[in-house]
N, C-alpha and C positions, 0 to 999 in steps of 0.2 A: 925793529926794539932793541935797544941797548941791554944787556945780560942785566946791570943797576934798574932797571924801570920794571925788568920784567920780573927781577925777585920782592922789588916795591910792590908791584900789583898781586903778584899772586900772596905775600905777607897782606897786603889789606885784605882780599878776599878773604883768610882764611882767620883773620883776627873780624872780621865782624860772619861769616859765616859761626861761626865757633858762639861770640858773643850771641846771636841769634837763639839760639837754644836755652842757651844761661836768662838772658833774657824771660825766656817766653814760660823756664821753669819757676823760675822768680814772679811773674806775675800770677798762676796757675798756686802756685803758696802762699800767695798773697788770697788768692779767691777761696780756700782750704780753708785757709785762717778764720778768716772774716766767717767763713759760713757756719765750720766751727761753734763759736765762741757768740755765733749768733742766732743758736739754734738748739743751747744746754740754755735749759730758765735759768739756769746754776752762775754758770760764766757771763748773763748782763748783767748781774748783781755784785760778782767781784768788780770790785773797784783798779785793780791792779788786771783784772785781762781787760778793761772797758779802756785803758789808756793804749793798751797793748793790739789792740780793734783798731782804735783810730790809727795806729802804725800802720797799718797791715792794709786797710783802705789806700791808706796815704799813697801806699808802696804800689796800690796795684794802678791807683793813676797815675803814680808818679813813672811804671818802667817800660807803660806803653804806650801814653804822652811826649816823654821825655827820650831815652835813648834810642825808641822805635827810627824818630826822623835823622838821633844823628847816626844809625846807620845805613838810613835810604840816602840820610844826602854824602858824610862823609865815608862813604861804603862803596856804592854803587849811585854813586852821582846825580840823586833822586830830591827833592825836596824842595821848596824857596829860601827857609830862613838863612844860609847863605849867600843867599844874590838880594832879598828882600827885606828891606830896614824894617818894616812891621813885625813881619813874621821873627824877625831876629829877634826886635824886643819885646814876642810873646813866648819865644825860648828861650829865654835867660831868665823872663823873670819864672816862668813858672820854670824853671830847673829848680834856682835858687830855694824858693820857696813851697816847693814839696819838699824839699833836701830836705830842707832845715827843718819842716811841720816834721817830717818823720824819722827823724835824728832826735827833735823834744821830744815823742811823747813814752820813747824808751826811758828817759831822763824823769818823765812825768810818773811811771812807775816805778822807777829805785822811790823816790823821794815821796809816793803815798806808801811801797812800805814799810819806809822810816813812820810815817806817821801812823799807820793804824798799831805798829809795836809799842808806836809811844805812851808811856804809862800815864798821861793828862788828857784825859776824857773827852775834857770842849775840845782842843787841839784832831785828837782824835777821831771824835767824831765828824765835824767839819769836815778834815781835808778826803773822809773816806764817804763824804754822801755824794750819791750817782748824778743830785742836782749842780751840787759846785764842779764834779767834774764834767759833767756836760758842759759846765760857762768854762770851766778850763782848757777841754779839744777844743772848742768854738774860740776861745781868745786868744788862743796861740798861733791860730789860723792869720787871722786877723792879724796878729803881732807880726808877726812873717811881713805877709803879704803888704804891710804901710814900712815895714822895715826895708825892703828889697824891693819898692815902690822907683824910689830911683831908679835905678837899674833898666826902668823902661826908657826913662832918659840918655843912656851915655849907649846902651846894645846899640850896632850899625855894621850894615854888612859893607866890607870894604877886602877889594880883591875878592871876590867869594869866598871871605870867610864873617862868618861871623865874629864882634870883640869887642871888648869896652875899649868904646873912648877915654885916651889917656886924660889925665886931668884927681883936683882934690878926691870926685870922691870911687874914680878909681883907685888909686890909689892903699887912697882911704879902705873899702871893701876886701885889693882883694891882700891883704900888706899885715890889718886890723882885725876886722866881721870875719873873715874868710877861714883865717886860723887858728881861732876865738870859736865860733859856736860848731864848724865843724868837726876839728880834734880838744883844744886846751879846754872847753865848756863838756862836753860831754864827756868825757876820762874823768873832771876832775867833781863834777857833778855827781851820778854814779858811784865814782869809790868812797865822799864824804858818804851819802846816802846807805849804802852799802855799812858802810863800816861802823855809821849810826845806829842802823839795822840792826846788824851785828849789839853793840854795844845795847841795844834796847835786849834783846833777849835775851844774856845775859843777865840785864837788873831784875827780871821778869823772873826767870830763875829760881837766882839768890830768895829772890822777896817769897816766891812760892817756899822756897829751904825753910827759910825762917816763918815762915807763916804755918807750917805741920811740925813741925819741932815746939813754937807753941801752945 
């Protein structure tokens, strides 16, 4: 075995051996978060925490089902999604649906903070309703499941690698949808709603001072 090949092999093993503990810790953290949030009655009725709980559950599903597959295949040469088209499609589809859903829930939590600090009672009550929040969570997962459904038809195993087949859908996914939902969208939404929450809190503080003076 050449020196370059040896170094490459060692680096791959180190990469995935280090990745396993990190994924395990992430999975344990998600499980502990879920347990803590569900065991405390106060948390179960906190609208913001419900969104974070949904994100933790999605992360607990995502980490073992997606990244452990990647470690087994890329790190140890085990698994089938790099050689079987059906497994490849399943892996790509679940990867994007669970990842984007997990990213979406902190955005909803940020929006919820904005909503519950809004001075308009009808808006505040509507979006802090537990029933509405549950519908939003279910709707979010269904929405992303529909959006990423085309990936099933463009995922394919080529030369032992699970890839997206070139074409209009792949171009839209890679250069428009992915940057939008992974980076631009979350940063923009969280920034807007955080600033809105701060503005609402300042407005409430000023109004309370004004009321006391009167």
